[in-house]
N, C-alpha and C positions, 0 to 999 in steps of 0.2 A: 142298520146302515150308519147311523150316527156313531155307534161304538167302533165300527171298522174305520171310520174316518179319524177318530181320535187315536186309535192304535197306530195308524200309518203316520200321523203327525208326530207322535211320540218317538217312533223309530227314526224318522228323518232328523228330528232334533238331537237325538242321541248320537247318530252318526256324525252330524255336524259338530257336536261337542267334542267327539273323539278325534276328528280330523286335525292334522297339524296346521298350525297357523304360520304362514310364511312371513319372514321379516319384511320382504319387499312387496307387501300388499298395498292397496290404495290407502292413502292417508285421508284423514277426516277433514281436510281443508284444501282449497285450491287458491288460497291467498298467498301470493309470492312473498309479501312482507312478513307474514306469520311464519312461513317456511324458512325464510332467511334468519329470523330471530331464533327459531328452533335449532337450526344448524349451528348458528353462532354460539348460543348458550350451551348446546349439547357438547361442542368441542371444548369449551372453557370449563365445563363442569364434569368432563369425563363421562358423558353418557354412553350407553352401549353403542358400539360401532354400527351394529345392524340398524339401530334406530336412526342414526345419522344418515346411513346409506339410503334408507327408504325415502327420507325427505330430500336428499340430493337427487334421487331419481325423479321425484315429483317436480322439483325445480327445473330440471333439464326438460322434462316434458311440457311444463307450462310455457317455456320459451320456444315451443314447437320444434324441439330437436328430438331425433329418434333415440330412444333408450329402452330397448326391449328388456334388458336385464343388466343391472349395475354389477360389474364384476370386481372393480377395484376403485379405491379413492385414496388420495394422499393430501395432507396439509403441507404444502411446500413453502408457504410464506405466511407468517403471522405477525402483524403489526398492531399498533395501538388502535383498537376498535375495528380492525379490518382483518379478515382471514381469506387467503387465496387457496383454492383447492384444485387438484387435477382429478377428473372423474373419467373412468373407463367403463364404457358400456359394451356389451357383447356385440361383436361385429362392427363396431364403429371406432373411429379414431378418437383421440382424447378430447374432452371438453374441459374448459376452464370455468370455474365457478368462484365468484367473489361475493362474500356476504359481510355485512357490517352490523354494528351494534344498534344502529338506528333503523334497521329493517331494509336497508339497501341491498339489492341483489342483482347480479348480471351473470349471463352465461355466454360464453364465446368459444370459438374453436370448432371442432368437428370436421375441419378441413385440412388437418395436418400441420397447422401453424405452431402447435405446441410440441415441445420436445417430449420424449418418452418419460415414463416414470423412472426416477433415479433414487436409489435407496439413500444416497448421501444428502438428498433434500429433506428427507423426513420419512417416517414410517409409512409403509404401503399396506393398507388393509384389503384383504381379498375375501371374496364371498363365493359360496358354492351355489349350485343350481337352485336350492331352496331359499337362498337369501341369508343363510346363516354365515357367521364369520368363520372362515376356514383357516385363517392364519394371518400373520403380519410379517414384515421384513426385518424384524429385530434379529440380531445375531447372537448366537451363543458363543461362549469362549472358543469352542472348537471350530465353529464356523469362521470366526474372526481370524484365528490362526491360519486356517486353511486359505482364506482370501489373501492374507499377507504373503503366504508362500507362493500362491499363484501369481501375484504381482511381481515377485522376484524371479519368475520363470523366464527362461530365455525367449520364449515365444511371445511374451508380453512386451508392451512398449518400454517399460522400465525393467531392465534385466540386471543380473548380478554383475556382469562385466562393467556396465556403466556406473553402477553404484560404487564398486571397488575403485574405479578410475577417479570418480569425484572425490571420494574419501582420501585417496592417495595424493591427489593434487592439492587438496586443502591442507593435509598434514605437511606436505613438502613446503608449501608457502609459509605456514606457521613456523616451521623449523628454520627456514632461511631468514625470516624476519627476526626470530629470536637470536640467531647467531650474529647477525649484523648489529642488532641492538647491544648484545653482550660485548662484542669487540669494541664498539664505540664507547661503551661505558668504561671498559678496562683501559682504553687509551686515555680517556679523560682523567681517570684516577692516577695513572702513572706519569702524566705530564707535569712538569714542574711549573709552578705558577710564575708568571712573568708580568712585568709592569706593562700596562697598556701604552702603546706608542703614542707620542704626541706629534702629529703631523707638523713639519716645518719647524720643529722646536730648535734644531741646531742653527737655523738661519735667523733666529730672532735676537741677534746681538744688537743691542741698542747703540745709537750714536747721538752725540750732543747736537743741539739745534745749530750751534755755530759751525760745526763740521758739516752738517747738511747744507747750510747756507753757502759754505765755501764750494762744495761739490756742485751745487745748483748754479752758482755764478760761473763756474768753469764749463758747464754743460750747454748744449745747444738743443733748443726745443724742436723735436722732429714732428710731433703731432701735438694736439692740444693736451697739456698737462703731462706729457711724456718728454723726458730730456735724456740726451745721450752724452755721456762724459767721454773725453778723449781717451781714457783708459779702456773704453769698450763696454762699460756697464751702463745700465739705464736707471733713471730715477722716475718713479711714478708719483704724481701728486694727487692725493685723493680729494673727495669733495669737502672733507673737513680741513684740508690744508696739510695733512700729514704726508711726509715723503718716505717712500720705501725704495729699496734697491733690488734690481732684477738683472739677470743676464740677458734676457730677451725683451725686445720692444713689445712683443705680443702680451707677455705677462704684466709688463708695466702698464700697458693700455687697459688690460682687464682690471687691474687695481684702480686705475684712475676713473674708469667708467662704472664699475660695479662694486668696487671696494673689496674684491676677492684677493687675498694674499696668497697666490699660487706661485710656488717656486721662488719665493723671496730669498735673497742672499744677505749675508752679513754686510754691514757697512765696510767698504775697503779701508784698510789702515792707511793713514796719512804718513808718508815718509818724512823723517826729520830733516 
């Protein structure tokens, strides 16, 4: 009887040894801090994806979320000492899992608040029914070319017609800008240099102080520091006492009040 018992035990152990070990079996700890450290270090040290998956499944379950079988996960954000993941379990909406280098871990989602897995956010690792890695979302050269062609398809949001239109408008704008700049440059090169104009230069003919005194004595003060001569011109006396000649009382007053020599005229010649 004892020999029979030993034979049955040996057969059972042999069968157990030959049976495949699934990647998503129970882990040897239920400490969320240790699981978070395992996930964090596993991602940074490029541990086997199946090993990371089994710990992610255990973390989700420890937070009392349902996860019958983990089918996919993705690292969609990796910051200093913090990693954010999206986890997909069979039959459930996405979960979000955040782990940190100090053992911090949190699980959220499962109610549709997370957007779907997007290949542009990072690699998506998928697992078969036995928990083994079945593939990831990395593209081959042919796949990348195929996706580019699909995006240029007329049925997609970005189509060939819109791309051609954008390129045409951009080229036309650059061409018009180049032509305008070239014509302006050519005009500047062919223009003859000329002397800068000096405003009121022709009216700055000086007169002696004695002549100004004579004109001032013959004039009548119409407003403060503004005098009108019988010949019709005006004399403005500035704050420093200098006298200037103007055709209009307004410009004479402007000079007397502000010192601005606008539309000044030459001193009238005294007839012999």
